[in-house]
ROTOR-894540 format. One line per 2 residues: their letters; for each residue x negated, y negated, z negated of C-alpha. Coordinates in steps of 0.02 Angstrom, whole numbers. Example, Ala and Ser with C-alpha at 12.3 -4.5 7.8 and 13.67 -1.06 7.14 Angstrom:
<sites>
as	-615:225:-390; -684:53:-357
</sites>
This chain:
<sites>
xx	-6333:-5554:1326; -6203:-5447:1455
xx	-6341:-5321:1488; -6393:-5259:1335
xx	-6229:-5187:1304; -6258:-5076:1451
xx	-6438:-5054:1402; -6408:-4975:1221
xx	-6297:-4854:1258; -6371:-4780:1404
xx	-6524:-4760:1290; -6429:-4712:1143
xx	-6343:-4592:1287; -6516:-4543:1307
xx	-6542:-4523:1133; -6400:-4432:1121
xx	-6437:-4325:1276; -6592:-4281:1207
xx	-6545:-4257:1012; -6400:-4158:1082
xx	-6516:-4053:1195; -6656:-4048:1062
xx	-6493:-3974:952; -6442:-3859:1081
xx	-6637:-3791:1098; -6645:-3811:902
xx	-6484:-3695:898; -6535:-3585:1038
xx	-6698:-3544:963; -6630:-3534:802
xx	-6506:-3419:866; -6658:-3326:963
xx	-6740:-3332:801; -6612:-3271:678
xx	-6586:-3131:832; -6770:-3084:824
xx	-6753:-3093:636; -6604:-3009:627
xx	-6697:-2867:735; -6817:-2877:613
xx	-6723:-2863:498; -6627:-2731:551
xx	-6797:-2645:610; -6881:-2699:438
xx	-6730:-2612:368; -6746:-2442:459
xx	-6948:-2459:418; -6897:-2507:224
xx	-6801:-2344:245; -6940:-2248:318
xx	-7052:-2328:206; -6931:-2302:52
xx	-6934:-2098:124; -7117:-2094:163
xx	-7141:-2171:-46; -7031:-2045:-100
xx	-7127:-1921:2; -7273:-1983:-54
xx	-7234:-1986:-239; -7188:-1793:-213
xx	-7353:-1753:-136; -7431:-1871:-262
xx	-7328:-1769:-388; -7383:-1597:-286
xx	-7558:-1667:-264; -7580:-1712:-456
xx	-7519:-1524:-497; -7645:-1436:-372
xx	-7790:-1563:-444; -7729:-1497:-606
xx	-7694:-1329:-543; -7869:-1363:-471
xx	-7933:-1426:-625; -7873:-1267:-723
xx	-7967:-1177:-587; -8105:-1254:-580
xx	-8131:-1236:-791; -8089:-1039:-729
xx	-8205:-1022:-618; -8344:-1129:-710
xx	-8307:-1001:-836; -8306:-864:-726
xx	-8463:-931:-630; -8546:-940:-792
xx	-8467:-751:-832; -8536:-705:-681
xx	-8739:-791:-716; -8695:-687:-861
xx	-8655:-519:-792; -8787:-558:-650
xx	-8909:-566:-795; -8838:-426:-868
xx	-8839:-330:-716; -8993:-391:-662
xx	-9036:-307:-845; -8955:-141:-799
xx	-9047:-128:-644; -9207:-154:-723
xx	-9147:-41:-858; -9079:71:-726
xx	-9281:58:-624; -9327:123:-804
xx	-9201:262:-815; -9240:314:-656
xx	-9428:309:-678; -9382:395:-826
xx	-9273:522:-750; -9407:543:-637
xx	-9525:558:-771; -9379:700:-845
xx	-9374:773:-662; -9563:799:-674
xx	-9560:874:-843; -9392:971:-805
xx	-9508:1031:-638; -9654:1074:-757
xx	-9523:1157:-892; -9457:1267:-734
xx	-9634:1312:-693; -9690:1377:-872
xx	-9511:1449:-889; -9572:1530:-725
xx	-9730:1571:-782; -9630:1616:-971
xx	-9530:1728:-870; -9667:1824:-774
xx	-9760:1800:-953; -9617:1920:-1016
xx	-9581:2023:-887; -9739:2057:-882
xx	-9728:2065:-1072; -9567:2172:-1042
xx	-9684:2291:-929; -9795:2311:-1065
xx	-9655:2352:-1178; -9596:2490:-1081
xx	-9760:2550:-1074; -9770:2521:-1242
xx	-9586:2614:-1258; -9667:2748:-1172
xx	-9835:2740:-1287; -9675:2732:-1429
xx	-9595:2877:-1376; -9759:2981:-1327
xx	-9802:2934:-1524; -9643:2987:-1576
xx	-9665:3136:-1480; -9842:3161:-1569
xx	-9761:3111:-1725; -9640:3258:-1674
xx	-9826:3365:-1672; -9900:3306:-1815
xx	-9767:3358:-1930; -9754:3515:-1832
xx	-9948:3539:-1871; -9923:3468:-2027
xx	-9791:3603:-2043; -9930:3743:-1972
xx	-10045:3670:-2072; -9946:3700:-2211
xx	-9931:3875:-2157; -10094:3904:-2125
xx	-10127:3843:-2292; -10021:3976:-2376
xx	-10115:4072:-2288; -10261:4014:-2349
xx	-10199:4028:-2521; -10144:4232:-2466
xx	-10340:4246:-2404; -10399:4263:-2598
xx	-10282:4392:-2607; -10308:4483:-2458
xx	-10503:4481:-2494; -10446:4569:-2671
xx	-10336:4689:-2557; -10483:4700:-2451
xx	-10589:4747:-2585; -10466:4859:-2680
xx	-10448:4934:-2502; -10650:4963:-2515
xx	-10631:5031:-2682; -10516:5147:-2637
xx	-10626:5190:-2445; -10760:5218:-2584
xx	-10637:5323:-2696; -10577:5404:-2537
xx	-10740:5432:-2482; -10834:5504:-2645
xx	-10657:5593:-2652; -10701:5650:-2458
xx	-10890:5693:-2544; -10809:5799:-2661
xx	-10693:5889:-2548; -10836:5898:-2448
xx	-10936:5983:-2589; -10788:6082:-2626
xx	-10776:6143:-2462; -10935:6201:-2447
xx	-10927:6293:-2636; -10764:6364:-2534
xx	-10862:6407:-2384; -10971:6502:-2518
xx	-10804:6584:-2604; -10760:6644:-2420
xx	-10940:6714:-2386; -10928:6786:-2564
xx	-10745:6841:-2498; -10791:6918:-2378
xx	-10958:6998:-2449; -10833:7072:-2598
xx	-10661:7094:-2485; -10582:7075:-2650
xx	-10375:7051:-2640; -10302:7008:-2490
xx	-10197:6910:-2597; -10323:6835:-2680
xx	-10383:6782:-2497; -10260:6712:-2426
xx	-10214:6594:-2559; -10386:6521:-2557
xx	-10383:6529:-2359; -10212:6431:-2382
xx	-10300:6324:-2506; -10426:6290:-2392
xx	-10308:6229:-2268; -10227:6115:-2371
xx	-10368:6057:-2428; -10452:6027:-2228
xx	-10284:5967:-2186; -10292:5828:-2359
xx	-10470:5784:-2262; -10417:5749:-2118
xx	-10264:5650:-2166; -10399:5561:-2293
xx	-10518:5523:-2157; -10387:5451:-2027
xx	-10312:5331:-2174; -10488:5297:-2202
xx	-10507:5251:-2002; -10348:5165:-2009
xx	-10417:5055:-2174; -10547:5019:-2078
xx	-10482:4952:-1930; -10341:4859:-2056
xx	-10482:4789:-2127; -10574:4733:-1934
xx	-10434:4658:-1889; -10391:4562:-2043
xx	-10573:4511:-2046; -10541:4449:-1847
xx	-10387:4381:-1887; -10438:4289:-2045
xx	-10593:4193:-1933; -10477:4155:-1795
xx	-10354:4075:-1925; -10501:3983:-1981
xx	-10551:3905:-1825; -10370:3861:-1773
xx	-10349:3792:-1913; -10499:3683:-1891
xx	-10449:3650:-1727; -10263:3583:-1785
xx	-10332:3504:-1921; -10462:3410:-1785
xx	-10292:3354:-1659; -10196:3329:-1813
xx	-10340:3206:-1875; -10345:3114:-1681
xx	-10153:3118:-1658; -10140:3042:-1825
xx	-10286:2893:-1761; -10180:2880:-1603
xx	-10034:2866:-1671; -10096:2728:-1805
xx	-10167:2634:-1630; -10015:2650:-1540
xx	-9930:2573:-1695; -10060:2446:-1706
xx	-10019:2397:-1530; -9852:2432:-1560
xx	-9840:2293:-1687; -9948:2165:-1599
xx	-9822:2167:-1444; -9678:2172:-1561
xx	-9776:2014:-1652; -9834:1917:-1444
xx	-9658:1972:-1373; -9562:1879:-1542
xx	-9681:1715:-1505; -9642:1741:-1311
xx	-9447:1749:-1336; -9499:1582:-1469
xx	-9570:1485:-1343; -9442:1531:-1209
xx	-9310:1506:-1303; -9372:1312:-1352
xx	-9426:1272:-1162; -9210:1340:-1136
xx	-9197:1201:-1282; -9286:1071:-1202
xx	-9198:1099:-1040; -9031:1085:-1097
xx	-9092:942:-1207; -9162:855:-1058
xx	-9022:930:-937; -8894:849:-1061
xx	-8998:672:-1055; -9005:692:-862
xx	-8801:708:-849; -8785:566:-961
xx	-8899:461:-879; -8783:499:-716
xx	-8622:456:-797; -8697:291:-876
xx	-8744:254:-689; -8568:303:-628
xx	-8510:195:-743; -8632:36:-719
xx	-8554:50:-536; -8632:178:-453
xx	-8564:241:-287; -8401:353:-316
xx	-8402:548:-274; -8300:502:-108
xx	-8457:372:-87; -8585:483:-114
xx	-8502:619:-13; -8449:522:130
xx	-8579:592:264; -8523:757:227
xx	-8323:741:225; -8284:593:310
xx	-8400:569:456; -8343:671:601
xx	-8461:795:688; -8511:744:852
xx	-8520:931:900; -8338:968:887
xx	-8270:825:1017; -8092:862:1023
xx	-8048:835:1195; -8217:939:1260
xx	-8101:1055:1335; -7935:1089:1368
xx	-7813:1101:1230; -7727:1256:1286
xx	-7839:1401:1238; -7884:1538:1376
xx	-7811:1705:1396; -7937:1822:1500
xx	-8019:1993:1476; -8170:2008:1451
xx	-8244:2078:1620; -8168:1949:1728
xx	-8234:1814:1626; -8394:1897:1611
xx	-8394:1894:1811; -8334:1736:1829
xx	-8493:1640:1723; -8608:1751:1818
xx	-8531:1678:1961; -8520:1514:1882
xx	-8725:1511:1874; -8777:1596:2051
xx	-8667:1432:2124; -8753:1308:1997
xx	-8932:1397:2066; -8966:1466:1882
xx	-9026:1642:1923; -9019:1757:1771
xx	-9039:1945:1771; -8879:2044:1741
xx	-8945:2153:1613; -9005:1999:1501
xx	-8824:1931:1536; -8747:2091:1465
xx	-8842:2105:1321; -8842:1932:1257
xx	-8679:1948:1279; -8652:2105:1187
xx	-8760:2012:1038; -8648:1900:1013
xx	-8520:2024:996; -8622:2119:863
xx	-8655:1963:736; -8522:2068:619
xx	-8689:2155:582; -8850:2073:670
xx	-8791:1870:626; -8928:1816:727
xx	-8949:1831:909; -9145:1782:964
xx	-9219:1734:1133; -9412:1766:1132
xx	-9542:1741:1271; -9656:1617:1362
xx	-9598:1445:1363; -9486:1383:1523
xx	-9407:1540:1557; -9236:1466:1533
xx	-9203:1545:1354; -9135:1386:1286
xx	-9004:1371:1441; -8926:1505:1452
xx	-8863:1489:1275; -8790:1313:1300
xx	-8726:1359:1495; -8623:1518:1419
xx	-8551:1401:1297; -8514:1255:1412
xx	-8427:1386:1557; -8375:1504:1428
xx	-8257:1382:1305; -8361:1350:1165
xx	-8435:1212:1071; -8616:1207:1047
xx	-8733:1143:923; -8916:1121:963
xx	-9048:1102:812; -9213:1057:862
xx	-9313:1176:711; -9454:1051:622
xx	-9628:1134:579; -9607:1039:413
xx	-9423:1147:371; -9465:1242:226
xx	-9294:1232:124; -9095:1263:180
xx	-9113:1093:136; -9168:1065:330
xx	-9018:1140:371; -8894:1077:267
xx	-8936:910:196; -8990:855:25
xx	-8927:728:-104; -9038:564:-91
xx	-9072:499:-260; -9139:332:-234
xx	-8985:310:-132; -8870:404:-208
xx	-8794:476:-62; -8782:642:5
xx	-8874:665:191; -8799:790:286
xx	-8840:860:449; -8755:893:569
xx	-8733:1090:551; -8659:1062:350
xx	-8524:932:433; -8470:1052:570
xx	-8441:1189:462; -8351:1097:318
xx	-8232:1077:444; -8237:1243:516
xx	-8192:1302:335; -8005:1318:315
xx	-8040:1396:154; -8129:1281:28
xx	-8065:1099:141; -7913:1139:181
xx	-7869:941:204; -8027:922:311
xx	-7887:950:450; -7855:799:499
xx	-7991:667:543; -7953:510:608
xx	-7764:542:650; -7815:701:749
xx	-7789:891:659; -7948:983:710
xx	-7900:1172:796; -7995:1284:696
xx	-7988:1444:782; -8102:1354:924
xx	-8269:1435:932; -8445:1359:893
xx	-8616:1422:948; -8772:1354:829
xx	-8943:1346:941; -9097:1349:824
xx	-9210:1283:957; -9386:1362:945
xx	-9347:1438:776; -9524:1510:726
xx	-9621:1325:727; -9583:1351:550
xx	-9576:1502:447; -9393:1573:490
xx	-9395:1648:288; -9419:1487:215
xx	-9273:1399:271; -9155:1537:329
xx	-9161:1673:249; -9050:1644:111
xx	-8945:1578:250; -8954:1736:359
xx	-8916:1846:197; -8742:1759:165
xx	-8715:1782:344; -8726:1966:342
xx	-8631:1993:174; -8491:1896:258
xx	-8424:2077:311; -8424:2178:133
xx	-8324:2013:99; -8130:2123:89
xx	-8007:1963:60; -8088:1786:99
xx	-7946:1701:28; -8002:1775:-134
xx	-8115:1646:-204; -8199:1765:-335
xx	-8234:1877:-176; -8266:1761:-55
xx	-8418:1655:-166; -8538:1796:-157
xx	-8545:1756:35; -8513:1549:8
xx	-8689:1437:34; -8690:1304:-116
xx	-8741:1137:-45; -8887:1030:-143
xx	-8746:882:-204; -8864:807:-365
xx	-8829:787:-521; -8685:725:-632
xx	-8541:820:-529; -8439:938:-593
xx	-8368:996:-425; -8492:1109:-320
xx	-8478:1111:-129; -8474:1259:-53
xx	-8458:1325:121; -8376:1488:181
xx	-8456:1512:358; -8315:1583:454
xx	-8331:1731:598; -8304:1610:747
xx	-8492:1516:721; -8621:1627:821
xx	-8798:1579:804; -8916:1588:927
xx	-9115:1575:907; -9276:1540:1040
xx	-9432:1546:998; -9600:1580:1112
xx	-9747:1649:1066; -9911:1585:1064
xx	-10045:1533:938; -9950:1383:884
xx	-9794:1487:805; -9731:1613:676
xx	-9683:1797:694; -9540:1848:621
xx	-9543:1968:457; -9456:2145:473
xx	-9298:2060:376; -9253:1946:520
xx	-9298:2086:646; -9192:2199:551
xx	-9031:2094:572; -9038:2024:721
xx	-9060:2063:917; -9226:2021:1004
xx	-9192:1979:1190; -9392:1964:1262
xx	-9390:1841:1411; -9523:1920:1512
xx	-9656:1857:1661; -9494:1745:1759
xx	-9443:1859:1936; -9478:1743:2102
xx	-9420:1575:2096; -9243:1585:2210
xx	-9241:1418:2320; -9079:1337:2366
xx	-8957:1213:2366; -8884:1178:2209
xx	-8707:1170:2221; -8588:1033:2139
xx	-8549:1064:1980; -8350:1073:1936
xx	-8336:920:1822; -8159:970:1762
xx	-8118:1018:1580; -8105:1208:1547
xx	-7999:1307:1446; -8063:1329:1279
xx	-8098:1504:1225; -8034:1530:1027
xx	-8074:1670:900; -7892:1761:938
xx	-7946:1784:1108; -8121:1821:1047
xx	-8081:1954:942; -7965:2048:1082
xx	-8156:2092:1165; -8230:2137:1003
xx	-8236:2360:978; -8270:2443:836
xx	-8367:2635:853; -8271:2763:877
xx	-8325:2965:826; -8234:3006:992
xx	-8300:2911:1120; -8401:3026:1227
xx	-8569:2937:1193; -8562:2959:1024
xx	-8656:3132:1008; -8797:3091:1125
xx	-8829:2933:1038; -8805:3003:850
xx	-8966:3112:923; -9068:2997:1004
xx	-9061:2884:836; -9110:3058:753
xx	-9256:3086:857; -9341:2890:847
xx	-9302:2887:674; -9397:3055:638
xx	-9525:2978:754; -9526:2821:644
xx	-9546:2900:477; -9695:3001:524
xx	-9770:2817:514; -9685:2801:382
xx	-9593:2636:452; -9423:2736:496
xx	-9240:2625:482; -9084:2637:382
xx	-8905:2646:392; -8897:2450:441
xx	-8980:2480:612; -8894:2640:654
xx	-8726:2555:609; -8787:2405:729
xx	-8860:2532:862; -8678:2590:889
xx	-8589:2447:867; -8707:2368:1017
xx	-8673:2532:1116; -8492:2527:1080
xx	-8467:2337:1149; -8575:2351:1293
xx	-8490:2282:1465; -8400:2430:1561
xx	-8494:2549:1442; -8360:2657:1496
xx	-8414:2679:1673; -8560:2792:1724
xx	-8700:2820:1599; -8711:2626:1572
xx	-8705:2683:1387; -8898:2743:1417
xx	-8929:2552:1464; -8843:2483:1310
xx	-8956:2606:1195; -9112:2556:1293
xx	-9068:2386:1255; -9068:2422:1070
xx	-9249:2520:1085; -9328:2365:1161
xx	-9238:2257:1049; -9229:2355:875
xx	-9355:2492:889; -9506:2431:978
xx	-9547:2270:864; -9549:2396:727
xx	-9726:2485:830; -9813:2315:833
xx	-9974:2312:737; -9995:2512:712
xx	-10201:2584:739; -10205:2686:892
xx	-10374:2732:823; -10343:2823:679
xx	-10364:3009:690; -10269:3057:516
xx	-10125:2965:560; -9966:3022:641
xx	-9972:2861:786; -9969:2983:942
xx	-9834:3091:891; -9728:2939:848
xx	-9791:2848:1005; -9731:3022:1119
xx	-9596:3042:1019; -9513:2860:1080
xx	-9596:2892:1249; -9479:3055:1269
xx	-9313:2950:1225; -9351:2838:1345
xx	-9379:2947:1479; -9202:3008:1435
xx	-9121:2869:1469; -9184:2827:1629
xx	-9219:2611:1630; -9381:2634:1737
xx	-9421:2443:1686; -9438:2482:1504
xx	-9520:2659:1552; -9650:2563:1638
xx	-9659:2416:1506; -9668:2542:1381
xx	-9834:2674:1473; -9917:2496:1493
xx	-9906:2432:1298; -9973:2617:1270
xx	-10139:2616:1390; -10169:2432:1331
xx	-10134:2484:1152; -10256:2635:1165
xx	-10370:2524:1231; -10400:2381:1126
xx	-10349:2503:952; -10198:2392:904
xx	-9996:2408:982; -9951:2248:1072
xx	-9776:2254:1158; -9738:2097:1289
xx	-9584:2135:1330; -9479:2208:1493
xx	-9463:2112:1658; -9314:2108:1720
xx	-9256:2064:1902; -9105:2014:1980
xx	-9035:2154:2060; -9060:2260:1907
x	-8862:2274:1844
</sites>
């Protein structure tokens, strides 16, 4: 019984201890739990705050999304409506495109009709011109008819006078009968007087026989004398009456014949006048019909042009390219030949002769050998472009015709543009471009783009290009390579005339004066503003041409406005080491420095009298064969001589004149029939040969004599040019 109490407390103690430990552990774990719970609560609070903030943010985002969705729904509705509108517009555009194609076809038909109308108008114009000429001849006939009318009137007056005279013929016949009766009476009286005279003679005999009374005899003698004088007077009157009667009879016969002739001529003139009146009536009716046809064609053309303009405006309204897009190739695209940094920006300021000698030396350093005479002639021809706007280099292929102008431009400081001429060129559009009706854009050429940028009158705003201000005082050389592959008159003749007209424009700043020398581009329909180009004097034109069976010859119009330099057989080839070329940029040659080199002819020059004498001799010789030249060629020769390098030194003016004889005079002799005995060809050839001998140019003289001998054997005059050597300066 005593051990139980001790056992129970220990157990209780253990239980209590265990319970205590358990409670402590429970409190410890509870503490840890509440601690973690507190941390979790704090963390949950912060997360709840974050969540609340995020909730607010999400709610705001959701609100924005809802608003965005609403906006997107509106935008979707708008896009849907726009899509529907676009579909409708696309359908309309498709319809418009189809209509435009139809209109294009219609335009093409209309253009064909316009072309046909133009041809019809041309034919009508030709017919009208023919009719005008016929009317002119008819007017002449009318004038002749009027003259005939006057003559007929005069002849009618004369006929009336003749009729009056004829009406007076019976009176004359009566008078003639009275005179005949008077003559008969006088003859009877004369017979009586003769009888009385015989009686008087008997009386005288009786008086002689009787010798009675001197007084009676004297009276009878006086009476006999008076009777004799009266008899002689009566005989004279009879002779006078007979003469007058005969004259009146002759005049009457002549008058009758004249009246018959004049009556017949009057009838013929009246018939001719009637025929002329009929011709005038027919010509007038035909002229009225032609004028009505022309008026109807012009009215139809005007209607078609209005339709074309309306279609062009409609195309513009329906979304065709605007004007600035149409002509972007011309106005916006820069010209590749006008490279701004090709030369140094500062212009060169050098005298002409040192610059020319430096150019010759640069060619020799590059192992490029040209005769000095040829270089001087080329340089002088470029200076004469005010009268001769084109310098032509002709000859066989491979003689340096293209190389010389290109090196001249490069080494002298000129920009250059090479245009290879194609055989298909047949209009100025090949030079300047054309309006493409299918693409509705202007297709410009390098030449038209360059000329637009060189023209400071019509395109002053075009001086700035991509931030670069183009200095329009620079020089540009345009080279037409192999220009006679096509007919030069087809694509260049009109432009050449414009270039020549520049010297007649006194004030280029005046658009009215400048217009006649400007080039008008083919800019298509529907454009109110026309694009015109004034070619300034700092643009030089050079052409090369090969002379073979595949090329065309130049016409007299082109030859008169050009200086033709012929490249003959090349000199012996110079073999040498090509020096390293200078790669540094050269200074640019501007128009101000170029104009310092130009010189005008002066009548006080010491060679002018001799030049005038040679010109007169040559022109007189050419006049013998019907090929004289005019004032333009005379002025061109004098200008060339005045601008020849170092013309004042020694007799170099003879070399300059010899160049002009070779370039301008001898080509006029081509095709002469050397065997025509009725022509003045030998005199002309001899006159020109004498002038050539005076010039002292042996190569030219030898070449001319060789051409003369060859032409005598062939029958036609041919000219192959002069072969110059490198030592001829």
